[in-house]
N, C-alpha and C positions, 0 to 999 in steps of 0.2 A: 732306426730308433729316434724318436723326436728329441730325446734328451741330448743326443749328440749335437744337435743343431743349437741347443741353448745351454750347453754345458758351461760356457763362460759365465753364465749368470748364476750358476749353482754355488751355494755356500760351501766352503772347504772345511773339512774336519781332519784332525789327526787320528791315527789308528788308536792311540791311547784314549782319546776322548770317546770314540765309538765303543771301546771296550767297557766303559762305565755303564753303558745302557744294555744290561744283560738280564733284566727281570721281565716277568710276564706283563706287567703294566708299564714297562719302559724298556722296549726291546728294539734295538737297532742291529742291522747286519750289513755286511759289505758284499756286494756282488759286482765283479768287473769294475772295481774302483768306485762304484756308486753306493751311496749310503741309503738304505731303506729303513723307514720307521714302521715296524710291524706291531706296534703296541696295541692297535685296535683290530689286529688281524689274528692274534694268537688263538682265540676261541673259534674263529671261522676257518682256520687252516685245515684243509681236508685230511692231512696226515696226522692231525692231533698236535697238541702243544709240546709233547716230549721232544720231537725233532727240533723244533725251533729253540727250545730252552736248553738243548744239549751244549756241552762245553765247546764243541767244535763249531757251533753256529751262533749262539747268543753273543752279540757284541764282537763277533769275529768275522774274518773273511770267509764267506761260505760259497765262494765261486765254484770250487771243485765239487763240493757237496751238492750244490744246486744242479749243476749240469750232469751229475751222476744220477739225478732223480727226475729232472724236468727238461723240457725242450724250450727253444727260444720263444715260442708263442706265449708261454706262461709268463716269462719275464716281461714281455711287451704288454701283457694284460694288466700288469701291476705297476706301470710307470708312475701312476699318481702317488705312489708311496715313496718315491725318491725325494729325499730332502737335501741332498748335497753330494759331494764327491770328496774322496781322500786327497788331501793336499799333496801336490807334486806328482800325482798319478793321473793317467788318462786311460780311457777304455782300451782294452786289448781284444775284445770280442767284436766280430763283424756282424752288423745288423743288416740283413738283406733289404734292399730297396726294390720297389716294383720295376720289373723289366730287366734287371741285371742278370748276367750269366753267373752260374756257380763256379767257384774256384776249386771245388773239390775234384781231384783227378777222376776222370771217366764219368763225371756227373753229366757232362754234355757230350753229344756226338762230336767226333773229332773235327768236322768241318767248321765248328764254331770255336775251336780252340787254336790259338796261335802257337807255333808257326805252321800247323798242319794245313795242307792244301787238299782240294778235292776237285775233280773234273766235272762234278755234277751241278754245282751251285754257282750262280752269278750274283751280281750286286742286288738284283731285284729280290732274290731269295733271302739275302742277308738283311736287306731293309725290311722285308715282309716279316721275317722272324723277330726282329727287334720290336716292331709294332704289335705283333701278335702276342709276344711275351708280356708287354705292358698291359694290353687289353685283358689278357687272362688274369694277370696278377691283380689288377684293379677291379674288374667287373665280374669275372667268372668265379675265381676261387672262393671269395667270401660267400657267394650264393651257394656254391657246391657244398661247402662245409656245413652250412645251415640246413640245406635240404637233405643232406645225407643223414643228419640227426633227426629231423622232424618227419622225414619220409614224404614230404609234400613235393609235388611236381616242380620242376624248375620254373623260376619266375618268368611269366609271359613277357614282362618288360625287358628282360635280358634277351630273350629270343627276338623280340622286336628290334632291340638295339643291334643285334647281329644282322638282322634283315636290312636295316637301314645302311649298314656298312657293307652289304653285299656278301657277308660271310656265309649266310645260309645257302645261297646259290653256289658259292665257291666250294662248299663241302661236297658237291656232287661232281667235282672234277672239271677238267676243261671240256668245252663243247659249245654248241650253238646257243645254249640257254644263257651264256654269259655275254653274248653280243649286245653291245650298246649299254651295258650296265656300268655304273660307277662302282668300282671294287675297292675293297679295304686296302689301305696303305698306297693308294693311287696305282695299283697294279693294273696294267692294260689287259683287257680280255684276251687279246691275241698273244700275250706273253705268258699268261697263266698256264702252268703245267702241273703234272702230278707231284712234283717236288713241292710246289706251293701248297697243294692240298695236304701233302704229308705233314708239312709244317703246322697247318691248322690243327690237324688231329693230334699231333704230338704235343703242341703247346697246351691245348685244352686238357690233354691227359695228365699234364703235370699237376693238376688239382688233386690227383690221387684218390678221387671219390668214384669208384667204379659204377655204382648204381646211377649216380648223377650223370655220368658220361653217356649212358644209354638213354637216360631221361632227356638229355639235352638234344632233342630232335634226332635221336637214333632212328626213329621210325621214318623220318623224312629221308634220311640217307639211303634207306633200302626200299621205301614205299613209293617215292616219287619218280625214280628213274623209269619204271615201266610206262608211266604216263608220258614222260618227256620223250621217250624213244618210240613208243608204239601208239600212244593215245591220239584221239581225234583233236582237231583244232578246238572244237567246242569244249571238249573235256579239259584241255590245257587251259583254255581261257577261264574256266570256272575255278580250277584248283591251283594251278602252279603259282601264280603271283600271290594269292592270299597266303599260301604256305610259306613262300619265300619271305613275305613280310612279317610272318609270325602271327597272323590273324587267324589262321586255321592250322590244324595239325593232322598228320596222316600217319598211318601204320601199315606195315606189310603183314597180311594175314595169310600165311601158308601153313605153318605147323599145326598139327592136330594131335589129340591124344592117340589117334589111330595112325598117324603118319608124321614122323619126324624127318629123318634123313631120307626116308622112303617117300619122296614127294608123290610118286605115282599111286601111293596107297591112300591118298586123301579121299574123304567121303562127302564133304560138303557139296551139295548138289544144287544146280541152278536149272530149273525147268522153264523153258521158254513158253510164253503164253501162245495161244492159237493165233492171235493177231500179230504175233511177232514183235509187239511193242514193249514187252516187259520180260523180266526173268523173276521167277519165284524162288528165292534162295532159302534153303534149310540146311542147318549143320552147325558145327562148333569149331572154334579155333582155340589153341592153348599156347601159353607162354608168348603172347604177342606184345612185343616191346612198344611202349607208348599207347597200348590199346585202351587203357582205362581212361585216357583223356583225348583220344583221337577223334577228329571230326569226320575223317574218311578212312576206309579200310580197303587197301588194294588186295583183293581177295582171290586166291586160287580156288577154282571150283571145278567139279565135274559137270559136263553138259551132255546133251544128246550127241554132240559132234566130237566128244572126247574130253578135252580140258579147256578151260577158258580162264581169263582174268577179268574180274568185274570190280570196279570201284563202287563201294557201297557206303553212302552217307549215313552217319549215325542217326540223323534226323528221320530216317525212314523206319526207325524202330529197333535198331541194333541195341542189344543189351550187353553190358560188360560187368565182370566181377574181378576185383583186384586179387592177384595171386601174391603170396608171400614167399619170396625166394631167399637165397643166401645173402643177397644184397638189398639195399634200401628200396622201399616202395616208391621212391622218387622216380624210378624208371617207368612206373605205370604199367608194369607187366600184368597182362590180363587174360582171363578166360572170356572169349567172345562168343555170343549166341545169336545166330540168325534163325529166327522163327517165322517162317512164311513172310519174309521180307520181299516186298514187291519193288523191284528195281527197274527203272526205265532202261531200255536196251541201249540208249546212248551212252550209258556208263560202262559198256563193254570196252575193254582195252584191246586194240588190234582186232584180229579175226577170231571168231569162235572156232575152237579146235586147235588153236596155236598157243594155248596157255602154258604148256611146259617149256617151250623155247623162250617165251617171254619171261617166265620165272627164272630160268637158268641163266638168262643173258646178264643178269646183274650180280650173279654170285661171285664172279672174279673180283669186281670192284668192292663188294661187301667184305670179302675175305681179306683183300689187300688193306682196306681201311682198318680192319681189326688188328692186323699185324703191325700197322703204324702205331696203334695204341699200345700193343703188347711190348714192342721194342722200347717205347718211351717209359712204360710202366716198370719194366725190369731194371732199366737204368736208374729210375728214381729210387728203387729199393737198394740198389748198390750204393747210391749216395748216402742213404740213411745208415747203412751198415758201416761205411767208411767213417762217417761222423761218430757213430756209436763206439767203435773200437778205439777211437782216439780220445774219447772223453770218459769212457768207462774204465774204472780201475778194479782189478781183481788180484788178490794176493799181493797187494801193495804195488802193482805195476799196471800199466795200460793194457787193455785187452789185446791190443795190437801186438803185444810181445809174445802172445801164444802162437806157436808155429801152426797148430792145427786150424786156428781161426784164419790165419793169413792164407793157408792153402785153400780153404773153402772159398774165401772171397776171390782169390786169384782165378780159380776156375770159373766162377760166376762172371767175372769181368771179361774173361776170354770169350765166353758164350754170348754175352750181351753184345760185345763188339762184333763178333762174327754174325750175329743175327742182324745187326744194323747194316753191315756191309752187304749181306744177302738181300735185304730189303732195298737198299739203294740200287743194286744191280737190276732187280726186277722193275723198280720204278723207272729206271732209265729205259728199259725195254718197252715199257708202257708208253713212254713219250715218243718212241720211234715207230710204234705200230698203230694201225687203225683199230677201231673197236672190233672189227671182224677178225683181224689178225690176232688180236689179244685172245679172243675166244678159242682160236685154233692152236696157237703156239704157247700161250701162257697159262691156260687153265690148269695143266698139270704142274707147272712150275709154282704157281701161286698156291695150289693145293699142298705141295710139299713144304713150301715156305710157312704156311699157316700151321700145319701139323707139327713141324719142327719147332716153331716159335712157342707153341704151348708146352712142348717138352722142356724148353729152356725155362719158361715161366714156372713150371713145376719145380725145377731145380732151385730156382731163385727163391720161391716161396718156402720150400722145405728148409733150405739151409739158413734162410733169414730168421726163421723161428728158432732154430737151434742156436744161432748166434745171439739172438735177443733174449732167449729164455722165457721166463714168465711174462715179460713185457710184450713179447711177440704174440701172446694170447690174450692181451688186454686191449679193449677197444678205446681206451683213453691213455694219454700220457706219451712217453717217448716211443713206445712200441706200436702206437696206433696205426701208422702207415703199414707196418708189417702185418699186423693182425688183419687189417682190411684187405691187403693183398692176398694173404693166405686164405682168407674166407671166400674171396671172389675170383681168383685166377682161373678157376675151372669153368667159368662162364665161357671164356674164349675157346676152351677145348671142346665145347658142345655146340654153341651157337655158330651158325654159318656153315655147319657141317662138322661132324665129329672127327677127331684125329684119325680114327680107323677108316672112315669113309674117304677122307681126303688122301690119306696115304695110298689107298687102293686106287683112287681116281688118278693120282699122279703116275703110278706105275702102269696102269692100263693105258693111259695116253702115251707113255713112253713106248710101250709094246706096240701101239698102233703105228708108230713111226719106225719100228724096228725093221731094218732091211731083210728081206727074205733070203737073200743070197749069202748072208754072213753065217759062218759056222765056227765052232770052237776049234 
């Protein structure tokens, strides 16, 4: 809070003097030792004048009342109303600064909390996290909050800033695409690993705006890898760098109204022309993240040779219609229409007939990225709940005095910590394995991890609303983070493969490795 830096310059008042200003046209109150003049704010107060003119507030110390009704952001929004500070008193409330770690127990993963140790992180991870936290707090969160409200796509300038810092390329994990690049926080391309990438996703997720998180180049994270891994040099040259720079945007177009988890059931068809120089594409895709503003669509299609993947530029006549889902339209979720789109054959990714392996190849990484966000999101809600039960009073006592509330949060903390430990274990394995080994040995593990993570998120979302009560159902105010989480947590249980499909996948892979000579 800026007032802390200039508090020595503030005029000092006694509590007796403040108490004299308790009328509608002359109203002062005290919050955290600061004196606020609300004389010109009474009529504009969203909660009406009765609250401000009550005996507990007008001319009195309203700190406890305020924090029982509002969050820190409201206090910071009205700094201009501060006219002084109580003599002999100083602020007792902590005002978060950009980049700092939370002091709330379990609000941060243990590797960031002293004196806990971890075998997975080195100094480059810690340096990277510090810089990523500052970047997110300063540049990302304010944009996220605004876009979540107005539903507009994330600012292109923000995406370009991330591109300049190498963050867009880093979000696709370690690999040859990082060679020779200047990366964020001076991380060397050869030292960048999946823990660095996990830090990016988790720090961005702290903004708490689920639709914005998908809108912030979610399409790139899943739509560009097929081109990087299977595309021709010509295709890479046209698309990769403009997307990394934030000049162009890309979306993965697989899901249809006809085919969700059943990828083999898709009906979008690409007919090769007689001269072999083009494909004529007809069909539709649905629930395509970033589709409404994408310049390119990495599209799964049926062909005469089976299945293929074709990158289709919007400029060839692709039409999109925005879909309204449970979260904000900032994600650009779209219904995509391909009506006789004539696509040059050079936009084919890999070989015709190899579409399914190409599509499936990126599922592990996509699901793992989603779990990174889920793990951080659940932890964020636990932090909100811990703050709430310590500042909310019921029956004359803090909510934390209620044993049933403590039990609910205790089990949530245990699940969140277990989820993060499971995620770190899988991430470590990813660092030890080649891309091919990951596909063979980790597909089932990651499937189990994602399916279980969304079960944890359901427990967090449900119990958080119960603990917050009506506030947990309100889109503004103290319960806004909980309302947002409860309204949007189901996205992760569906996107990237539903819980049921993934649980089955994990078990089927386990049975594939089951030794034939073992009996009960």
